[in-house]
N, C-alpha and C positions, 0 to 999 in steps of 0.2 A: 153268146148272147144277141139277140132279135135285136136289129136298129129300129127304135119308135120312126114311124114316117107318120110325119104330120099331115092331119088333114084338113086345117083350115089356116089361114094368114093371119098372123095378130098387125090387127092393123090400129094405128092410135091414129084419131080424126083432132089435132092441138088448133082450137083458134081463141085467138088471144082478145078480142071485143069482147069476149063473155067473162063473166066473174068466173074466180076459181075457185067454185063451188058449182060451176055449170058440170051437168052430168047426163039429162036425159033431156039432150036436145032435139025437137021433132025432124027438124032437117039433117043436122049433122050428127046426132048421135048415134047408137045405138039401136037398130031397128028402125032409121027414118030415112028419109028421102034417099039421100048421098048415099048413104050403105046398101041399101036396098038396090036402086041404078048400078053401084059397083061388083055388087055381087051378080046380078043379071047380067051386065056384060064383061062378067070376067067368068063366069059359070061356076063359079067356086062359094065354098062357105067360108066367108071372112068373118073370125075373132075381132068385133070395132069396139071400139073407146071412144070417148069425146071427152078432151080436156079442155076447159077454157080458164083464162088469166094467163097474169106473166108470170113466165119461168124464171128462177133463180135457184142458188144452189140447198136451200131450206124446200121446197116442191117434193116432197119426198114421193104423193102421189104420182108424181108426170118419170122421178127418175126411175122407179120401181118400174112403172109400165113401159119405159121405154127399154131398158134392159132387154125383156123377154121379144118386144116387138119386130115385127119383120119390116113393115111398112109405117114411117108417119107422110101425112099430109099437114102442111103447117103454112104459115104464112110467110112470110121474107122479112117480117121484123119482129122485135117481141118490147112491145112497148107497154112500159110502168106507166098505167094508167093515174097513181097515185104521186108520181112523180113530177111537177108542173115545169121541170126543167129540162126534162127530156123531151130530146126532138127525134125528127125521122133519123138523122145521121147515127144517133145514137140506138134507135131501136133497131136499127140494120148492124150497128154492131155487139149489140147483146144477143141479138138473135145467130150472128157468126160466132158470137163467145162459146152459147148453147148445142148450136151444130157440132162443134169443132169436140166440146165433152162429150153428145149424144157417141158421134162416131170414133173415139174411144174407147168408151162401154159397148157400144154395141158397134161393128166396124162393117157387118153386115148389112144392115138398117138400109133400106131405100128409104128415100125421102124425096117428095113432090111437093114443090112450092105452088099453092093454088093460084094465087096472086101475084098478078106480074108487076103491081104498083111498086118497082124498086130504084131507089133514089140516088145512092151512094156506090154499093156495095154488090152489085148484081156478077159482075165477073167472080169475087170473092164464094159469094155463095152457091154460084154454080158449079163449084169444085167438091162441093157438098149434096148437092141437091137439083133436082129436074125439075125446068118449072116447066106448067101445064097450062093447059089454053080452057080446057072446057072440064068441069069437075063431073059435066055428063055422059065423056064419054071422051076420052081424050086417048088418041090411039097408043100413047106413052103408057099410060096406065095399064089397057089393055095388055100389051107384049109384054109389060113388065110381070104381070102375073101369070100371063100364061105360060114365059118362060119359068118361074117360080115354080107352080105347079106340076112342071113336065119334072123339073128337078126330085121335088120330092115325092115323085109317084114311082122314080124308078130306082 
């Protein structure tokens, strides 16, 4: 039986500042500016999905998508904007918990944090993902995708 070769990478772009129902963001979403820029700089097709909102165990849309994703672009905090008692330390702890579950379900996923504003858990989050400085052409992102597509073409 021939091994199926991936022709594209599955990318999840999760942004907590947008509502959970967000899907078609013109900047971060599929076909949006960041998707186009990332495809251009990596010179490869990317299956792109945008997800907004707070991630918890009931977010089946997130968990189903993450199971087959190759890359997750994420904030380093998972703020529940409906919980007036949650502060940044809780949001970062929540993100650490989410990413631990992500890595358990999909150990090969690459996580890029597109914001460096971490208050409490930078060291812990760094063990699960990589902080990048620029969504418009960070060298780490380009290197990762070059390596990813070199593997799938062999």
